[in-house]
Residue, then its C-alpha position, 0 to 999 in steps of 0.5 A: m097893523m101892517s108895517e110900511f115895509n110890508r105894505v110895499h114889499h112884493h107890491n107893484i110900483s104902479e099901485f103907488p103915486k108917481n113920485f113914490d120913492v121906495k127908498s123912503v120906506n127902506e133902503d133895501l127896497n128897489v123896483c124890478n125894471k121889467c115888471g115893476i114889483i118892489v123887492i129887496w135889492d140884494t137878495e131878490m134881484y139880479w143886476k147887470g154889471e155883476e162879473d157874471l157874463e151869463t147874467n149880463k146876457i140874460l138881462g139884455d136891456h134891463t139893469a135889474v130884475c126880480d127873481d121871477c123876471f130873471s127866470k122868465l128871461k133865462k128861459g127865453v135866452n135858453n129857448g132862443 
């Protein structure tokens, strides 16, 4: 049987009801601001406001993004 954590981890927030709160499943989960995937906030996301100015520049208007979206944004910044 699949655990509640595994039922939501690496799934898109759009697959769940509009009022669904990932924190009700596990406090370590959060949602990517770019693609909507549900990931672990401290190991699978990049956050704006960290002391790394390059990260803040790459994130642009996003507050927090998953690793995959960060890689895509980084390629866009380096190619632009």
